[in-house]
Structure formats: C-alpha cells, structure tokens
N, C-alpha and C positions, 0 to 999 in steps of 0.2 A: 516494563515499561513496555505499555500499549497504546503508543501514540496514535490519534485519530488523524488520518492523512486527509480524508474528504469528506464531509457530513453535508447530506441534505434533509432541513430539518421538515420539508413539505412532503417528501416522499418517506421521511423517516426510515433514512438508511444511512450506513456510515461505512467508509472502506478504513480499514484499522490494520496496523500492523505491529507485530510481536519483535518488537526491536533487534532483542538479542537472540532469538530465533534464527535471522535473516544471516545468510553464509556469502553474501553480495554475490551472487552467481550474476544478477544482471536479466535473467530472462525474463522478468515482469517488467522491465523497461522497455527492453523488444517487441516482447509479445502485444502491449497495451497499444489497442486502434484508434486510441486517440492521443497516444504518445504526453502523458500528464503525469509520467514518473521520470525522474531522474536520481544519478547517484547521490547521494545526500555527502555532507560535511564532516559527520558526526561518528565517529567509531564508536563501534559495540563492542560488548564481550568477546567476540570472536575476531577481533581485530578488522572487522571489514565495514564499509562504509553502505547500512540501508537506504532504499530509495525514498527521495520525500517526493512532494507533489511540486509540479510545476508550477510556478505563480502565473495565477490566472487559468489554471487548469479545472475542469469541469468533468467528474467520473460521471459514468453512467451507468455504473455498476453492472457491468457484462459479465463480471466474473472471471474474463481470460486471467487475468494475473492470479487471481485465489484458486483456478483450476492447474495451473500451469506450475507453481511454486512449490518446489520439490520438498521445502522445509514448514509449509505448510504457516509461513511467516504472514502472509497479508490474508485479510478475509472480509467480507461482507457481514457488517451486523443488518440486521430486519428489527425494525420497530424500536429504531435508534432512539432514545429519550434523551440523549446529552446534549 
C-alpha cells in the first residue's frame, strides 16, 4: 500500500508513503519545515503508526522527509500523473 499523502497536479509532483515500510520513528514529523506530517491512526504490518498529512497541509516538496527517512518509506514522485 503506497498512499499519496499530498499531490500538486500543477507541479506534477506527489509525496508518497510506503505504508508498511515505515517503522514509526517520527523523524519525518520532526524534520518537516512546514509541519505538515503527524502520526496517523492506522497501524501498519510493523505495528506502527505511519505519518499522515495534517489537514490543510501543503507540501513544498523540499525532500527533507525523503532524505532523512531511515527506511526510505517517504518519497517524492516526479511527473505524477495521478
């Protein structure tokens, strides 16, 4: 399951999460300069709560979360056609 957390159709980019890869460390939540991520309420297969987008949050695709994630669970999709 790879949900799209945020998508900007104009920029053709999206922030995606490999849900079951996340170990729930919360580093992405702490590092996000816009504070758009928060702990989710749904458990994954590792019995962790992967992040979700804060209501009204707007991702700037700075890649901080992608670069810091030790599990490579968060990533930016370029030319997203979804």
